[in-house]
C-alpha positions as CSV (number, residue, x, y, z in Angstrom):
1,M,-4.1,42.7,-21.9
2,K,-4.5,44.3,-25.4
3,N,-5.5,47.4,-25.2
4,H,-5.3,48.4,-22.2
5,M,-5.4,52.3,-21.2
6,F,-2.6,52.7,-18.0
7,L,-2.7,55.8,-16.7
8,T,-1.6,57.6,-13.7
9,Y,-1.8,60.1,-11.9
10,P,0.7,60.9,-9.1
11,L,0.6,65.1,-9.3
12,L,-3.1,65.5,-9.4
13,C,-3.6,63.0,-6.4
14,F,-1.3,64.9,-4.1
15,L,-3.1,68.5,-5.2
16,F,-6.5,67.4,-5.5
17,L,-6.1,65.6,-2.0
18,S,-3.4,68.8,-0.6
19,S,-6.7,71.0,0.7
20,F,-8.4,68.9,2.7
21,V,-6.7,66.3,4.2
22,N,-2.3,67.3,4.1
23,G,-1.8,64.8,2.0
24,Q,-1.7,62.1,4.2
25,L,-3.0,59.2,1.2
26,D,-0.1,58.1,-0.7
27,Y,0.7,55.3,-3.3
28,K,3.0,53.5,-1.6
29,Y,1.1,53.4,2.3
30,Y,1.3,49.8,2.0
31,D,4.6,49.2,0.7
32,T,6.3,48.3,3.8
33,T,3.0,47.3,6.2
34,C,0.8,45.2,3.5
35,P,3.4,44.4,0.4
36,N,1.4,42.0,-1.3
37,L,-1.8,43.7,-1.0
38,T,-2.6,44.9,-4.5
39,K,-2.6,41.3,-5.5
40,I,-4.5,39.9,-3.0
41,V,-7.3,42.0,-4.5
42,R,-6.5,41.4,-7.6
43,N,-6.9,37.4,-7.4
44,G,-9.8,37.9,-5.3
45,V,-12.1,40.3,-8.0
46,W,-10.5,38.0,-10.3
47,S,-12.1,34.9,-8.5
48,A,-15.5,36.5,-8.1
49,I,-15.6,37.9,-11.4
50,S,-15.3,34.4,-13.1
51,N,-18.1,33.0,-10.3
52,D,-20.2,36.2,-11.7
53,T,-19.7,37.6,-14.7
54,R,-21.7,41.4,-13.2
55,M,-19.3,41.3,-10.7
56,P,-17.5,44.2,-12.1
57,A,-20.5,46.1,-12.1
58,S,-21.5,45.3,-9.0
59,L,-18.3,46.5,-7.1
60,L,-17.8,49.6,-9.0
61,R,-22.0,49.9,-8.2
62,L,-20.7,49.4,-4.7
63,H,-18.1,51.6,-4.8
64,F,-19.6,54.9,-6.0
65,H,-22.7,54.6,-3.4
66,D,-19.8,54.2,-0.8
67,C,-18.6,57.4,-2.5
68,F,-21.2,60.1,-2.5
69,V,-22.7,59.4,0.7
70,N,-20.8,61.6,3.4
71,G,-16.9,60.4,1.4
72,C,-15.2,57.5,1.1
73,D,-15.4,55.4,4.1
74,G,-16.4,52.2,3.7
75,S,-20.2,53.4,5.8
76,I,-22.2,51.0,2.9
77,L,-20.2,48.4,4.6
78,L,-21.6,48.3,7.8
79,D,-24.8,46.3,8.4
80,D,-27.6,47.9,11.2
81,T,-27.2,48.2,14.3
82,S,-28.8,49.3,17.7
83,T,-27.4,52.7,17.6
84,F,-28.0,53.5,13.9
85,T,-29.4,52.6,11.0
86,G,-27.1,51.5,7.7
87,E,-26.9,52.0,4.0
88,K,-27.1,49.2,3.1
89,N,-31.0,49.0,3.2
90,A,-31.5,52.9,2.0
91,F,-33.7,52.4,-1.4
92,P,-31.0,53.2,-3.9
93,N,-29.0,50.6,-2.0
94,R,-31.8,47.8,-1.1
95,N,-32.2,44.4,-3.1
96,S,-30.1,45.6,-5.7
97,A,-26.5,46.4,-4.2
98,R,-24.0,43.6,-5.1
99,G,-20.6,42.5,-3.9
100,Y,-20.5,42.8,-0.1
101,E,-19.4,38.9,-0.1
102,V,-16.7,39.4,-2.4
103,I,-15.3,42.4,0.0
104,D,-15.7,40.3,3.0
105,A,-13.4,37.8,1.1
106,I,-10.8,40.2,0.2
107,K,-10.7,41.6,3.7
108,A,-10.6,37.9,5.0
109,N,-7.0,37.3,3.4
110,V,-5.8,40.6,3.5
111,E,-6.2,40.2,7.7
112,K,-4.1,36.5,7.2
113,A,-1.5,38.5,5.6
114,C,-2.2,42.3,7.3
115,P,-3.5,42.2,10.3
116,S,-5.6,45.5,11.6
117,T,-3.1,46.8,8.6
118,V,-5.5,48.2,6.2
119,S,-9.4,50.0,6.0
120,C,-12.2,47.8,4.1
121,T,-12.3,52.1,2.2
122,D,-8.8,51.2,0.5
123,I,-10.3,47.4,-0.3
124,L,-13.1,48.3,-2.0
125,T,-11.6,51.1,-3.4
126,L,-8.8,48.5,-5.2
127,A,-11.3,45.8,-6.0
128,A,-13.3,48.9,-8.2
129,R,-9.9,49.8,-9.9
130,E,-9.2,45.7,-10.3
131,A,-12.9,45.0,-11.3
132,I,-12.7,47.7,-14.8
133,Y,-8.9,47.0,-15.7
134,L,-9.9,43.8,-15.9
135,T,-12.8,43.8,-17.9
136,R,-10.7,45.8,-20.4
137,G,-11.2,49.6,-18.2
138,P,-8.3,51.5,-18.0
139,F,-5.9,51.8,-15.1
140,W,-5.1,54.2,-12.5
141,S,-3.0,54.7,-9.8
142,V,-5.0,54.5,-6.4
143,C,-3.7,56.8,-3.4
144,L,-3.9,54.6,-0.4
145,G,-4.2,55.1,3.8
146,R,-7.9,55.8,4.1
147,R,-10.1,54.7,7.4
148,D,-13.3,53.3,8.0
149,S,-16.2,55.3,9.4
150,L,-17.6,54.8,13.1
151,T,-21.4,55.1,11.6
152,A,-23.6,54.7,8.3
153,S,-26.8,57.0,7.5
154,Q,-29.9,55.7,5.6
155,S,-31.6,58.7,5.5
156,A,-28.2,60.1,4.3
157,A,-27.7,57.7,1.3
158,N,-31.8,57.9,0.4
159,D,-30.9,62.2,-0.1
160,Q,-27.4,61.6,-1.4
161,L,-27.1,59.3,-4.4
162,P,-28.3,60.4,-7.1
163,S,-31.3,58.6,-8.8
164,P,-32.1,57.5,-12.4
165,F,-35.7,58.4,-11.6
166,E,-34.4,62.2,-11.6
167,P,-33.8,64.9,-14.1
168,L,-30.4,65.9,-14.8
169,V,-30.2,69.3,-13.1
170,N,-30.9,67.5,-10.4
171,I,-28.2,64.8,-10.5
172,T,-25.5,67.5,-11.9
173,A,-26.4,69.6,-8.7
174,K,-25.4,66.2,-6.6
175,F,-22.5,65.5,-8.6
176,V,-21.0,69.5,-8.1
177,S,-22.0,68.8,-3.7
178,K,-18.9,66.7,-4.4
179,G,-16.4,68.7,-5.8
180,L,-17.7,66.9,-9.2
181,D,-18.7,69.0,-12.7
182,V,-20.7,68.4,-15.4
183,K,-17.9,66.4,-17.2
184,D,-17.8,63.9,-14.5
185,V,-21.6,63.6,-14.2
186,V,-20.6,62.2,-18.3
187,V,-18.0,59.7,-18.1
188,L,-19.8,58.3,-15.5
189,S,-22.2,57.4,-16.2
190,G,-20.2,55.8,-19.2
191,A,-19.9,52.7,-16.6
192,H,-23.0,51.7,-17.8
193,T,-21.1,50.0,-20.4
194,I,-21.5,46.7,-18.3
195,G,-23.8,46.0,-15.8
196,F,-27.7,45.4,-15.5
197,A,-30.9,47.1,-14.3
198,Q,-33.9,45.9,-12.5
199,C,-37.2,46.6,-14.9
200,F,-38.4,49.1,-12.2
201,T,-36.1,51.5,-12.5
202,F,-37.4,51.8,-16.0
203,K,-40.6,50.1,-16.8
204,R,-42.0,53.0,-17.2
205,R,-40.6,53.9,-20.3
206,L,-41.8,51.0,-22.0
207,F,-45.6,51.2,-21.2
208,D,-46.6,54.9,-19.4
209,F,-44.3,57.3,-20.1
210,D,-45.4,60.3,-18.3
211,G,-49.0,59.1,-17.6
212,S,-49.9,59.3,-21.4
213,G,-50.0,55.4,-21.7
214,N,-47.6,55.5,-24.4
215,P,-43.7,54.6,-24.4
216,D,-40.8,56.8,-24.1
217,P,-41.4,58.4,-27.7
218,T,-37.2,59.0,-28.0
219,L,-36.9,55.1,-27.2
220,D,-35.1,53.0,-30.7
221,S,-38.2,51.0,-31.4
222,S,-36.8,48.1,-31.3
223,L,-35.1,48.5,-28.0
224,L,-38.9,48.6,-26.5
225,G,-39.7,45.5,-28.2
226,S,-37.0,43.3,-26.9
227,L,-37.3,45.3,-23.0
228,R,-41.2,44.5,-23.4
229,S,-40.4,40.8,-23.6
230,V,-37.8,41.0,-20.3
231,C,-39.9,43.4,-18.6
232,P,-44.3,42.8,-19.0
233,N,-46.2,45.6,-18.2
234,Q,-46.5,43.5,-14.5
235,S,-45.6,43.9,-11.4
236,D,-43.3,40.4,-10.7
237,S,-41.3,41.5,-13.7
238,D,-39.8,44.8,-11.2
239,S,-37.2,42.5,-10.5
240,N,-36.3,41.3,-13.7
241,L,-33.1,42.3,-15.0
242,A,-32.3,43.8,-18.6
243,P,-28.2,45.0,-19.6
244,L,-27.2,48.4,-19.2
245,D,-25.4,47.8,-22.9
246,A,-26.7,45.4,-24.9
247,V,-23.8,45.2,-27.7
248,T,-20.7,44.6,-25.2
249,I,-23.0,43.4,-22.0
250,N,-19.4,42.4,-20.3
251,R,-17.0,44.5,-21.4
252,F,-16.0,48.3,-20.2
253,D,-16.1,50.4,-23.4
254,N,-17.6,53.1,-25.1
255,V,-20.3,51.5,-26.2
256,Y,-23.0,52.6,-23.4
257,F,-22.5,56.3,-25.5
258,K,-23.2,55.0,-29.0
259,N,-26.1,53.5,-27.7
260,L,-27.3,57.0,-26.4
261,M,-26.7,58.5,-30.1
262,N,-28.8,55.8,-31.4
263,N,-31.9,56.4,-28.7
264,S,-31.1,52.9,-26.9
265,G,-30.0,54.0,-23.2
266,L,-31.9,52.3,-21.2
267,L,-32.4,54.4,-17.9
268,E,-34.3,57.6,-18.6
269,S,-31.5,59.2,-16.6
270,D,-29.2,58.1,-19.1
271,Q,-30.8,59.1,-22.5
272,A,-31.2,63.0,-20.7
273,L,-27.8,63.0,-21.6
274,M,-28.4,63.4,-25.3
275,N,-31.3,66.2,-24.0
276,D,-28.6,69.1,-23.0
277,N,-26.3,70.8,-25.3
278,T,-23.2,69.8,-23.3
279,T,-23.4,67.0,-22.2
280,A,-24.9,65.8,-25.5
281,A,-21.8,67.2,-27.1
282,L,-19.8,65.0,-25.0
283,V,-21.7,62.0,-24.9
284,S,-20.5,62.2,-29.0
285,N,-17.0,63.4,-28.3
286,Y,-16.6,59.4,-26.0
287,S,-18.8,57.8,-28.4
288,R,-15.9,59.0,-31.3
289,N,-12.9,58.0,-29.2
290,P,-12.7,55.4,-26.6
291,S,-9.0,56.4,-25.7
292,L,-10.9,59.7,-24.9
293,F,-13.2,58.0,-22.9
294,S,-10.4,55.7,-21.0
295,K,-8.3,58.7,-20.0
296,E,-10.9,61.2,-18.9
297,F,-13.1,58.4,-16.9
298,A,-10.0,57.1,-15.2
299,A,-9.2,61.0,-13.9
300,S,-12.9,61.2,-12.9
301,M,-12.2,58.2,-11.1
302,V,-9.4,59.8,-8.8
303,K,-11.9,62.7,-8.4
304,L,-14.6,60.5,-7.1
305,I,-12.3,57.9,-4.6
306,N,-10.9,60.6,-2.9
307,I,-14.6,62.6,-1.9
308,G,-14.7,62.9,2.4
309,V,-11.7,60.3,3.0
310,L,-11.1,59.7,6.7
311,T,-7.1,59.5,7.1
312,G,-5.0,60.1,10.5
313,Q,-6.4,59.0,14.1
314,N,-9.9,60.0,12.4
315,G,-12.2,56.9,11.5
316,E,-11.1,52.9,12.3
317,I,-9.3,50.2,10.2
318,R,-12.4,47.7,10.6
319,K,-11.1,44.0,11.6
320,N,-14.6,43.1,10.1
321,C,-16.3,45.4,7.2
322,R,-19.7,45.1,8.8
323,V,-19.4,45.8,12.3
324,V,-17.3,48.8,14.1
325,N,-14.5,47.7,16.1
């Protein structure tokens, strides 16, 4: 695809991983045991996108929500059982996390080609990468060999996932607790260049900001008008959808940052990036330099996908992503 950024980080992968998983992940992990893995995943993601243009954002969010809760271990994919309450119905995921069926379908095709070989976690990690690449975003190399968790935790998801209702300092602290930093907060927020948000996540900005009975004064007036038409001030509009980037809805680009510069961020947590000198300077840089954003988004994703991974004899290779073997 035209103007794609093709970025690889072989040294970063080794150095970043070596301190806590002894470098057991490898770019070539499945080269002999499942040589067509990337092609199978790419075809599955492409098929899903052709049926649903929201799917790239949904797969990336599913992956992010997996990695941010006790590491990238596929725990978000597990259904509840008699022994644990999983992450699917945690507040940040309930009625909003999507793409489970896409991962199921890809896993089924991978199992046909390479039975009991590839983890659900690696499939989700690759699917998120392919989804962004197929939406004209950057490409990053993925070290493979993650294993799947044996459990999941609703309480951990509720506690550890950043919320659009939280102040920037709290969101940043959650990123730092995962080994990320303030630049990663800004860069990964740029994923909101695609996808949609439900009205309840930003409605108070439209009608009753901070209990004042007035809209958020920082919100662009024309955007306010259009959002009020999508999200009228009544409870039955809470699940209506608005694009996070209304300018280039289905294209992964740097327009999200341009929107922030124009007071047109959708979520309060997005626009809050303009209220801090450090984050505002990064927003300004990315708004002017799309190639810089692409490069640094890929680099931040490489950090994200290696948080708390299970390798070696830890965890398992699930046969069905929804249940422990």
